[in-house]
N, C-alpha and C positions, 0 to 999 in steps of 0.2 A: 492443583492445590498450591499452598504457599511455597513448597519446595520447587515446584515448576516455575513459579513466578521469580523466585530468587535466582535460579539457574539461568533463566531467560534474561533477567536484568544484568547479571554478571557477564554473560556472553555478549550482550549488546554493548556493554561498556567496554569490554576488551576490544571488540571490533572497531570501536571508535577511538581507541587509545586513551580512555578515560579511567581514572581511579574512582572508586565509589564515593570518596569525599568530594570529588569534583561533580559527580552526578548529583549528589545531595545539594551542593551549592547552586548548581544551575536550576535545580527544581525548587529552590527556596526552602529546603528542609534541613533540619539538623541531621547529623549522622545517625543518631539514635532513632529519629523518626523514620529514616530510610530503612533501618534494620527492622523496625516494628512493622513495616509494610508486609514482610513475609514471615513474621513470628507466628508459629503454630497457634491456632485458636483465635487469631485476630485478623481482621480484614481492614485494609486501608480504605479511606474515604475516596469518593469519586474525584474530589479535588486533588488528592494526592496522586491518584492514577494519572490524571490529566497532566499534572506538573511533571511527573516522572517521564511520561511519554514525550512531552515537549523537550525535556533535557536530553533524551536519547534519540530524538527525531524519529519517533515511532507513532503509529496510530494508537490511540487509547484502547481500542478493541483488542489489539494484539496482546496487551497486558491483561485485560479482563479475561481473555480466553485462557490464559495460563492460570489465572486465579481460580477459575471455576471449571477446571478440567473434568471434575467428577460430576458436574451439573449438566444434565441434558440441555443442549443448545438447540434452539429452533433452526431448522435447515430446510432447504428446498430440494426435493428429489423427485425422481420418477420411478415407477415400477413397470417393467415390461410384461409381455404376455406370459413369460415363464415364472413371473413372481419375483425376479431379481431387481434389487434397487439400483438406481443410478444416481450417484451423489458425489459432489466435490466440495472440498473445503479449502479456503485460502489459509495458508500457513504463515507466510512471512514474505517480506521484501528481500529479494536476493541482493540487490544494491539499488542505490538512489531511493531511500525510504521517503515516505510522504513528508512534505514540508521542507525538503532539501532546497537550499538556495543554489541557483545556477545563473551564470551571466546571461544577459539578454542576447538572443540570437544564437545561443550556444547549442551544440549537438550533445546529447547525452543518452545513455542507455538505461532503461528501466527493466527490472526483472521481478516476476511474480513466482512464488513457489506454491504450487497447487497440489493437494493430496487427493487421490482417488479413495474416498471413504465409502464407496458403494460396493456392489458385487459384480459389476460389469467392467471389462477392460475398456479403456479409452483408445479408440483407433480412428485415425483420420479426422480428428477434431481440431478446431481452431479457436483462438480468441478473436472476436470481431469487434472493431471499433463502433461504438454507439453514439459518437458525438453528433453525427448527422441527424439523429433522432431527437436531440434536445431542442425544446421550443420554449420561448417565453411569450406570455400573452398579457395584453393590457386588461384593465378591469372590464372593458366591454367585449373581450374575446378576440381582439385583433392580434395576429401573430407579429412578433418582432423578430427581425433577422439577427442572427448571431454570427459574428465573424470568428472564424477559427483562430485560436490563439496558441494552442499547443499542437504542433503538427507531427503526426507519426510518419515514419518512413513508408508504411504500408497500412492498408485498412484491415488486414488480417495477418495473423501469425500462427504457424502450425504448433500444435501441442504434441510432444513426443508420445508414442505409444506408452500407456501407463496402466499397469495391472492393478487390481484392487490392493490397497494398502501402500502402494508406491507413491512417491512424490515426483513431480515434474517441475523443472524450471523453464519458464517461458520468458523470452526477452524481446524487447522492441526498442528501436532507436527513435528518439524524438528531437524536434527542434523547438527551442524555447521562443516565445514571442519577442519581437524587436523592442517592445516597450516594457517597463517594469510592471509586473502584475502577478497575482497568484492565480494559477490556471490548473484545470483538471482535464483529463481525458478518460472516458468510461469504456470498459470492454466487457463482453460477455462470451461465454463458451457456446460454440455452435457445432452441429454435425457437418459432415462433408457437403451436404446440399445447402448449407447456410441456415437451416432451421435452428433456432436457439434451443439448447439443451434444457435450460432452466429459465424460462421467460420471466418468472416472478422473482428471481434472485437479484441481489443488488449488483452482482458482478464484481469486477476489480477495477482499479483506477490508478492513474498516475497523477500526482499532485506536487507541483513545484512552485517556488516563488522566484520569478525572474528579477534580477537586480542588475543595476548598472555596474559594469566592471570597474574595479578601482584603478584609477590612473596612477601610474608611477611618476614620481617627481623627476623632472628632467632639469639638468643644469642649463642655464642660458648659454647660447653660443658665445664663444670667445670673440672679442672684437678683432677685426682684421689688423 
């Protein structure tokens, strides 16, 4: 509800060393409009949510999830032979949130915080990179090749054993492309044998914008 949205925005601002007045300025909002976003009984517009997410370098869905915490959200899950559900929810970015700028060719670490919202413990599971499954087709159905632009250190990363109700932080190191670009890498949860746990889910992703490093000004060499 609104209290969850307020707490989340305040925490995200503190983590980035921003005052709420600066968050409002970056979002193009007045301070009163920012406070109205979480006022009880009122709901911010989608444009306001998108602006606030941009100011805090967050995905807009992370704000919407806090706004509608009491509203059932569609989710992908499985039910095993015993009738227990198997379900997971993306909670937040541990670090390097979506849209972060990184220097071209730089190495950086991405973290995802996942919560076990089902009834089965997660054991021996991994996040597996799905970038190799991405395809682009022309209008007549011909496949176009895609050059990898965001390179992970490995194609899979282990998820710690996570009991129902617990959250797990999963980290992966990436290398940004050598040329400026906005790039993504998609990942999905899989069992030990590589079978996807939730094939229909959107999974999680890393999204960054690679930019040319700023060059420091150097004084000309002194004449001999």
